[in-house]
Backbone bond lengths (Angstrom), bond angles and torsions (degrees), N, CA, C in turn:
res aa  C-N    CA-C-N  psi(-1)  N-CA   C-N-CA  omega(-1)  CA-C   N-CA-C  phi
1 M - - - 1.446 - - 1.525 109.02 -
2 N 1.323 116.44 126.57 1.457 121.98 175.61 1.518 109.37 -99.84
3 I 1.331 116.55 128.95 1.458 121.95 177.12 1.524 107.59 -119.31
4 P 1.331 117.31 106.13 1.457 118.95 176.10 1.528 109.99 -77.00
5 V 1.309 116.23 149.01 1.461 121.65 171.22 1.520 105.42 -111.13
6 T 1.322 114.90 103.07 1.456 121.31 -177.31 1.523 108.59 -102.54
7 Y 1.317 116.61 164.36 1.456 119.82 -171.81 1.525 110.25 -155.03
8 G 1.329 115.31 157.94 1.449 119.42 178.36 1.513 111.85 -167.94
9 T 1.308 114.28 163.91 1.462 121.89 173.23 1.513 107.68 -133.13
10 G 1.320 116.01 158.11 1.452 119.00 179.19 1.509 111.66 -163.70
11 S 1.304 114.74 169.13 1.461 121.05 176.71 1.518 108.21 -141.49
12 G 1.325 115.18 162.65 1.454 120.27 179.68 1.515 110.74 -172.95
13 P 1.322 116.56 175.82 1.462 119.77 -178.20 1.529 113.94 -71.65
14 T 1.348 117.31 -16.53 1.463 121.64 177.54 1.526 108.64 -133.11
15 E 1.335 116.76 165.01 1.459 120.22 177.17 1.529 110.87 -61.42
16 L 1.334 116.31 -40.35 1.465 120.05 -179.47 1.526 111.34 -65.09
17 S 1.335 117.10 -41.61 1.468 118.19 179.58 1.530 111.17 -70.22
18 A 1.341 117.85 -30.66 1.471 120.19 174.78 1.532 109.95 -65.84
19 F 1.344 116.54 -41.36 1.467 121.39 176.72 1.529 109.70 -61.33
20 D 1.324 117.51 -45.62 1.462 120.95 179.83 1.530 111.00 -63.40
21 S 1.313 117.20 -37.88 1.462 121.20 177.70 1.530 110.72 -63.46
22 A 1.331 117.00 -39.82 1.471 120.50 177.37 1.527 110.74 -67.43
23 L 1.347 117.05 -40.27 1.469 120.31 175.04 1.524 110.38 -58.00
24 N 1.331 116.04 -43.37 1.461 120.81 179.88 1.529 110.57 -63.09
25 D 1.325 117.03 -44.03 1.463 120.76 179.05 1.532 111.20 -61.86
26 A 1.341 116.13 -31.89 1.467 120.85 179.36 1.526 112.67 -83.21
27 G 1.341 118.11 -8.49 1.465 121.86 178.37 1.519 114.42 86.79
28 V 1.336 118.11 14.31 1.468 120.54 -175.83 1.532 112.86 -127.03
29 A 1.324 117.80 29.54 1.468 120.88 -174.33 1.521 114.46 -73.61
30 N 1.293 118.96 -28.01 1.465 120.20 -170.68 1.525 114.25 -100.79
31 Y 1.322 116.09 30.27 1.461 122.27 178.37 1.524 110.34 -115.59
32 N 1.311 115.50 159.84 1.454 123.14 166.79 1.524 105.30 -94.54
33 I 1.316 116.55 105.56 1.459 120.90 -171.09 1.527 111.02 -85.93
34 L 1.324 114.64 127.29 1.454 122.47 176.05 1.527 107.26 -108.74
35 H 1.324 115.59 116.58 1.463 120.70 -175.49 1.523 111.04 -72.88
36 L 1.317 115.07 130.21 1.459 121.86 175.99 1.517 109.14 -100.61
37 S 1.330 115.28 159.92 1.464 119.08 170.81 1.521 106.96 -74.35
38 S 1.278 118.96 -149.85 1.450 118.50 -165.00 1.522 115.91 -120.04
39 V 1.311 119.23 22.37 1.460 120.54 -177.23 1.535 111.00 -94.28
40 I 1.317 115.76 127.93 1.463 122.32 177.91 1.525 107.57 -95.25
41 P 1.339 118.23 124.25 1.471 120.18 -177.91 1.533 113.07 -71.06
42 P 1.348 116.60 162.20 1.464 120.78 177.43 1.532 111.33 -56.92
43 E 1.304 115.56 151.45 1.460 124.55 176.59 1.527 113.41 65.99
44 A 1.327 117.19 19.80 1.460 120.50 178.26 1.526 110.44 -84.03
45 M 1.315 114.75 141.89 1.460 122.43 174.43 1.523 106.91 -114.15
46 V 1.324 117.22 112.18 1.461 122.25 -179.64 1.520 107.91 -98.08
47 E 1.340 115.74 129.67 1.467 120.81 -176.85 1.521 109.29 -143.09
48 V 1.341 116.58 129.84 1.458 121.06 175.54 1.519 108.00 -73.87
49 K 1.339 115.60 117.24 1.470 120.87 175.18 1.518 109.16 -167.98
50 K 1.304 114.83 137.81 1.465 118.95 177.07 1.518 108.69 -67.81
51 V 1.314 115.41 139.97 1.458 119.13 177.28 1.520 109.16 -95.56
52 E 1.304 115.15 151.93 1.461 121.41 177.35 1.526 109.06 -89.09
53 P 1.323 117.74 141.15 1.467 119.63 175.57 1.532 110.76 -57.77
54 Q 1.320 115.97 143.72 1.460 122.53 -179.85 1.530 108.59 -116.86
55 P 1.342 118.03 89.38 1.465 120.62 -175.98 1.532 113.89 -53.83
56 A 1.317 118.34 -32.15 1.466 121.16 -179.25 1.526 111.99 -69.89
57 E 1.331 117.01 -13.76 1.462 120.73 -178.89 1.533 112.32 -103.36
58 Y 1.315 117.20 16.10 1.470 122.11 -179.06 1.531 110.30 -54.06
59 G 1.323 116.66 124.77 1.454 121.71 178.49 1.516 115.06 86.01
60 H 1.326 118.25 -5.34 1.470 120.78 179.28 1.527 110.45 -63.96
61 R 1.317 114.87 160.84 1.457 121.30 169.56 1.526 107.59 -76.73
62 L 1.315 115.96 139.07 1.457 120.86 176.58 1.524 107.44 -126.61
63 Y 1.325 115.33 112.33 1.456 121.28 177.70 1.522 107.27 -83.01
64 A 1.338 116.51 121.50 1.463 118.86 -172.07 1.526 111.92 -154.54
65 V 1.324 115.06 152.32 1.456 122.50 165.68 1.528 105.13 -92.53
66 L 1.325 116.88 130.78 1.470 120.90 -170.73 1.521 110.56 -136.60
67 S 1.310 115.56 137.23 1.459 122.62 172.83 1.514 108.01 -128.38
68 S 1.331 116.96 129.05 1.461 119.50 177.41 1.514 110.52 -146.80
69 R 1.314 115.08 153.17 1.463 121.31 177.51 1.516 107.88 -144.43
70 T 1.323 115.75 131.02 1.461 120.50 174.59 1.524 108.97 -108.10
71 E 1.331 115.32 156.30 1.463 121.48 177.29 1.518 108.28 -142.41
72 T 1.316 116.13 137.51 1.469 121.01 -178.36 1.522 113.02 -118.44
73 E 1.331 117.22 -11.29 1.460 120.06 -176.59 1.524 110.94 -91.75
74 S 1.315 115.74 122.82 1.460 122.00 -178.47 1.524 110.85 -56.03
75 G 1.338 115.72 132.99 1.451 122.30 179.37 1.519 114.11 93.65
76 K 1.322 117.72 -17.45 1.463 120.94 178.25 1.522 110.04 -90.06
77 E 1.337 116.23 163.44 1.456 121.49 -176.98 1.523 111.34 -119.11
78 A 1.309 115.74 150.83 1.463 123.56 173.95 1.525 107.37 -114.10
79 W 1.340 116.18 127.14 1.463 121.92 178.62 1.520 109.08 -129.08
80 A 1.321 116.53 140.04 1.466 122.64 177.70 1.519 108.27 -138.13
81 G 1.339 115.38 149.75 1.454 118.14 179.74 1.509 113.25 -157.47
82 L 1.312 114.51 153.80 1.452 123.23 169.68 1.515 107.20 -118.11
83 G 1.324 115.15 136.81 1.455 120.86 173.05 1.513 108.24 -122.02
84 W 1.324 116.76 156.39 1.456 119.52 179.43 1.512 111.43 -154.22
85 I 1.337 113.73 155.83 1.458 123.05 171.84 1.517 107.00 -134.38
86 Q 1.336 115.90 148.30 1.462 121.38 179.85 1.523 109.53 -139.79
87 D 1.337 114.89 152.09 1.462 119.55 172.86 1.526 109.06 -94.49
88 E 1.317 117.00 -175.63 1.469 120.72 -175.71 1.523 113.17 -67.28
89 T 1.340 118.61 -16.75 1.468 121.22 178.20 1.521 112.48 -89.70
90 G 1.342 117.30 -6.39 1.457 121.96 -176.46 1.512 113.31 98.57
91 R 1.334 117.78 -15.45 1.466 120.25 176.92 1.517 109.52 -61.40
92 G 1.320 114.87 147.86 1.454 116.21 178.80 1.506 113.36 -174.52
93 L 1.315 112.71 -164.49 1.455 121.60 -176.81 1.517 110.01 -137.77
94 F 1.322 116.05 138.97 1.457 123.07 169.20 1.520 108.06 -104.66
95 V 1.314 116.88 149.84 1.463 122.27 165.19 1.516 107.44 -131.51
96 E 1.314 115.67 148.71 1.448 121.07 179.12 1.529 108.84 -123.37
97 H 1.336 115.37 130.50 1.469 120.05 -179.32 1.518 110.01 -139.24
98 Q 1.316 114.33 157.35 1.458 122.88 179.39 1.522 108.11 -137.85
99 G 1.333 116.00 156.67 1.454 119.59 177.85 1.505 112.24 -173.77
100 G 1.320 114.54 -171.72 1.452 121.06 -178.33 1.511 114.39 -96.39
101 S 1.360 116.87 -0.85 1.466 119.98 177.45 1.524 109.22 -152.40
102 E 1.317 115.25 158.50 1.461 121.01 177.22 1.530 110.25 -62.65
103 F 1.334 116.16 -41.85 1.458 121.08 -179.76 1.534 110.98 -59.10
104 E 1.326 116.53 -45.69 1.462 121.17 -179.76 1.527 111.44 -59.85
105 V 1.320 117.39 -45.91 1.467 121.46 -177.81 1.528 110.55 -66.65
106 E 1.327 118.05 -43.53 1.463 119.90 179.10 1.530 111.12 -62.00
107 K 1.331 117.26 -41.48 1.466 120.59 179.18 1.525 110.56 -63.29
108 L 1.327 117.81 -43.40 1.460 121.12 178.75 1.534 110.89 -61.21
109 I 1.322 116.74 -43.34 1.461 121.01 178.85 1.530 110.57 -61.00
110 R 1.327 116.57 -50.77 1.466 120.65 -178.39 1.535 111.50 -62.52
111 D 1.343 116.63 -42.05 1.464 119.97 179.45 1.526 111.61 -64.66
112 S 1.330 117.28 -43.93 1.470 120.77 -179.14 1.515 111.25 -63.67
113 L 1.328 117.09 -51.13 1.467 120.15 -177.86 1.525 111.35 -67.23
114 G 1.336 116.77 -34.82 1.451 120.06 177.41 1.514 111.91 -61.25
115 N 1.310 116.74 -36.38 1.459 120.78 178.51 1.519 112.27 -80.35
116 M 1.321 117.46 -42.84 1.466 121.43 -173.94 1.523 113.00 -62.86
117 H 1.322 117.50 -33.30 1.468 118.73 -177.85 1.531 111.37 -76.30
118 Q 1.335 118.68 -17.11 1.467 121.28 -175.56 1.525 113.35 -64.54
119 Y 1.309 117.96 -32.09 1.467 119.68 -177.71 1.524 112.33 -106.49
120 R 1.305 116.87 22.26 1.456 122.11 173.50 1.530 109.10 -118.03
121 E 1.310 115.76 150.93 1.466 120.93 -177.23 1.525 113.25 -76.58
122 N 1.316 117.63 -23.59 1.460 121.51 -174.63 1.527 111.63 -63.46
123 Q 1.311 115.51 147.46 1.460 122.20 174.45 1.528 107.85 -99.33
124 Y 1.312 116.24 95.74 1.458 121.67 -175.40 1.517 111.89 -83.98
125 G 1.323 114.85 152.31 1.451 121.72 175.42 1.518 111.23 -82.12
126 K 1.314 115.72 -161.69 1.460 121.15 -174.72 1.529 111.67 -69.55
127 V 1.321 114.53 155.78 1.461 121.72 176.68 1.529 108.73 -70.38
128 Q 1.326 115.37 130.76 1.458 121.85 174.14 1.522 107.62 -120.09
129 F 1.319 117.08 155.62 1.461 118.87 -179.32 1.518 111.57 -161.10
130 K 1.322 113.81 160.86 1.467 122.40 170.62 1.521 106.27 -133.07
131 I 1.321 115.69 125.04 1.460 122.20 -179.09 1.519 108.21 -128.55
132 V 1.335 116.70 136.89 1.464 121.32 176.17 1.522 109.24 -132.13
133 G 1.322 115.20 155.08 1.452 119.81 179.73 1.507 112.16 -149.09
134 I 1.335 114.32 163.60 1.458 121.54 179.13 1.531 108.16 -152.53
135 K 1.309 115.60 143.86 1.469 121.46 -179.70 1.523 109.83 -97.32
136 C 1.313 114.90 135.34 1.467 121.09 178.65 1.531 109.29 -79.90
137 A 1.303 115.89 131.84 1.467 120.95 177.34 1.533 109.20 -111.00
138 D 1.309 116.24 -78.46 1.464 119.24 -174.46 1.524 114.19 -124.55
139 R 1.327 116.91 0.67 1.463 120.93 177.60 1.523 109.71 -153.15
140 P 1.321 117.93 163.83 1.464 120.76 -176.85 1.529 113.10 -55.87
141 V 1.346 114.48 145.79 1.462 122.00 177.90 1.523 108.90 -130.17
142 C 1.338 115.12 161.26 1.455 120.83 178.19 1.523 109.47 -144.34
143 A 1.334 115.25 138.39 1.470 123.04 171.73 1.520 106.76 -113.77
144 L 1.340 116.72 140.32 1.460 120.43 -172.73 1.524 110.94 -147.58
145 V 1.333 116.06 138.82 1.461 122.64 171.47 1.520 106.54 -131.03
146 C 1.329 116.38 133.88 1.464 121.42 -172.69 1.533 110.03 -137.16
147 A 1.336 115.40 135.36 1.466 121.62 175.00 1.527 108.09 -115.77
148 P 1.349 117.04 90.74 1.464 119.97 -179.97 1.526 111.73 -76.05
149 Y 1.323 115.81 128.88 1.462 121.53 179.07 1.521 111.52 -91.34
150 L 1.348 116.15 -47.44 1.451 119.84 -169.67 1.517 110.62 -156.31
151 S 1.316 116.70 136.98 1.461 123.09 171.85 1.517 107.51 -104.95
152 E 1.325 115.67 137.19 1.463 119.56 -175.90 1.528 109.55 -142.84
153 G 1.330 116.46 130.04 1.452 121.54 177.94 1.514 111.89 -73.53
154 W 1.325 116.13 178.38 1.457 121.50 -175.71 1.516 113.24 -98.37
155 E 1.310 118.35 -11.15 1.458 120.47 179.63 1.514 110.37 -67.27
156 K 1.293 115.54 149.60 1.475 120.11 -178.88 1.498 110.69 -108.86
């Protein structure tokens, strides 16, 4: 199983349109996103890479781990990130964090994963992460990182 970690930033006249703009920049705007918790299944390959929009999948369900942050105050920043750890079988954990600076988000990711692995039997490798940010100027902005697992249509 390949799990891309895609990312984007955007702006718009409203917080919702800024979020949609970031989804579009990340290549996942035309899905109905279903938020997953943070467990990475065995044999997963996680790779940071932007995904290309898939017009044939318009309206599909997209199972994903998602982190996003919007900001509306001029001069402030929105940062979002996903961090992950995996063992030699590919099993692992994602965490999603948001904040007002890159430093804050990275610290939250490292602290969360550092604690979460302590009560699990798996021997995880190093912490990996993708963090993006954007500064608010004159309209709402959004930073977003998304790990889509699976797209699924509605037909039965």
